[in-house]
C-alpha positions as a printed NumPy array, in Angstrom:
array([[ -0.257, -10.324,   4.188],
       [  1.484,  -7.798,   6.266],
       [  3.92 ,  -9.104,   8.609],
       [  1.844, -11.222,  10.734],
       [  0.018, -13.141,   8.057],
       [  1.649, -15.966,   6.695],
       [  3.285, -15.685,   3.5  ],
       [  3.587, -17.496,   0.08 ],
       [  4.024, -17.624,  -3.52 ],
       [  0.155, -16.818,  -4.252],
       [ -2.052, -20.017,  -5.511],
       [ -0.301, -22.295,  -3.341],
       [ -3.137, -22.987,  -0.841],
       [ -4.805, -26.476,  -0.701],
       [ -7.998, -24.691,  -2.674],
       [ -5.326, -23.659,  -5.757],
       [ -2.955, -26.333,  -6.149],
       [ -4.131, -26.813,  -9.532],
       [ -2.891, -24.078, -10.772],
       [  0.299, -24.587, -12.426],
       [  3.979, -23.099, -11.46 ],
       [  3.668, -20.634, -13.725],
       [  0.647, -19.153, -13.201],
       [  1.67 , -18.974,  -9.468],
       [  5.099, -17.138, -10.14 ],
       [  2.761, -15.354, -12.364],
       [  0.585, -13.97 , -10.086],
       [  2.732, -13.953,  -7.097],
       [  4.657, -11.317,  -9.708],
       [  1.773,  -9.232, -10.698],
       [  0.82 ,  -8.824,  -7.016],
       [  4.222,  -6.895,  -6.27 ],
       [  3.437,  -4.719,  -9.587],
       [  0.779,  -3.73 ,  -8.438],
       [  1.767,  -3.27 ,  -4.912],
       [  4.398,  -0.963,  -6.376],
       [  2.034,   0.472,  -8.815],
       [ -0.248,   1.351,  -5.873],
       [  2.963,   2.939,  -3.892],
       [  3.926,   5.02 ,  -6.912],
       [  0.363,   6.612,  -7.084],
       [ -0.007,   7.336,  -3.448],
       [  3.798,   8.913,  -3.081],
       [  2.422,  10.859,  -5.68 ],
       [ -0.829,  12.085,  -4.382],
       [  0.607,  12.927,  -0.779],
       [ -2.569,  11.473,   0.805],
       [ -4.471,   8.37 ,   2.057],
       [ -7.644,   8.166,   2.735],
       [ -9.103,   4.881,   4.297],
       [-12.377,   3.635,   3.962],
       [-14.372,   0.295,   5.369],
       [-13.814,  -1.457,   2.121],
       [ -9.693,  -0.226,   2.572],
       [ -9.104,  -0.428,   6.456],
       [ -9.035,  -3.847,   6.484],
       [ -5.768,  -4.058,   3.822],
       [ -4.156,  -1.216,   5.869],
       [ -4.673,  -2.754,   8.956],
       [ -3.178,  -6.362,   7.098],
       [  0.157,  -4.356,   5.6  ],
       [  0.563,  -2.421,   8.613],
       [  0.042,  -5.2  ,  10.977],
       [ -2.317,  -2.635,  13.453],
       [ -5.791,  -2.089,  13.717],
       [ -6.519,   1.392,  11.787],
       [ -9.552,   3.731,  11.727],
       [-12.072,   3.766,   8.633],
       [-12.494,   7.175,   9.054],
       [ -8.992,   8.456,   8.767],
       [ -7.034,  10.286,   6.584],
       [ -3.222,   9.809,   6.077],
       [ -1.359,  13.322,   4.464],
       [  2.21 ,  13.207,   3.366],
       [  4.485,  14.145,   6.272],
       [  2.588,  12.29 ,   8.905],
       [  4.073,   8.856,  10.892],
       [  1.047,   7.746,   9.309],
       [  1.593,   8.441,   5.953],
       [  5.395,   6.795,   6.127],
       [  4.705,   4.149,   7.785],
       [  1.629,   3.14 ,   5.207],
       [  4.084,   3.842,   2.169],
       [  6.849,   1.859,   3.758],
       [  4.653,  -0.876,   4.699],
       [  3.434,  -1.347,   1.242],
       [  6.903,  -1.01 ,  -0.717],
       [  7.949,  -3.846,   2.046],
       [  4.762,  -6.185,   1.299],
       [  5.701,  -6.149,  -2.691],
       [  9.891,  -6.591,  -1.918],
       [  8.444,  -9.372,   0.393],
       [  6.415, -11.151,  -2.25 ],
       [  9.347, -10.496,  -5.278],
       [ 12.074, -12.025,  -3.041],
       [  9.368, -15.181,  -2.223],
       [  9.26 , -15.417,  -6.196],
       [ 12.945, -15.074,  -6.684],
       [ 13.848, -18.183,  -4.632],
       [ 12.502, -20.336,  -7.245],
       [ 14.624, -19.014, -10.041],
       [ 17.937, -20.543, -10.847],
       [ 21.349, -18.601, -11.132],
       [ 21.284, -19.094, -15.473],
       [ 17.168, -17.767, -14.653],
       [ 15.761, -21.253, -15.287],
       [ 12.568, -22.451, -13.218],
       [ 11.188, -25.892, -11.413],
       [  7.719, -26.844, -12.047],
       [  8.1  , -28.064,  -8.997],
       [  7.956, -24.956,  -6.634],
       [  6.448, -26.559,  -3.586],
       [  8.683, -29.811,  -3.446]])
């Protein structure tokens, strides 16, 4: 997911090849939208509290180990890095999907070909 992970359109793994191009496209766009919404919520709250459940996600977003007992607050480098990383991840998924849209707005059924 983060910069150290391989990114591609959601649903293009060998176990999900049965999904239609539209489904994969919609899932990838939805994932971007969720990341943007999370960014907005976290930016409004001014704090990110990590846990054993969220630390792996943030570790992947930031491409480094994070402490599951950390709290990142507005003004800290960790908080700024987390918000920037989340925004950039959303942008990368959006850009991936946009690469499959023709100038006239049409889409091919054959995303992976």
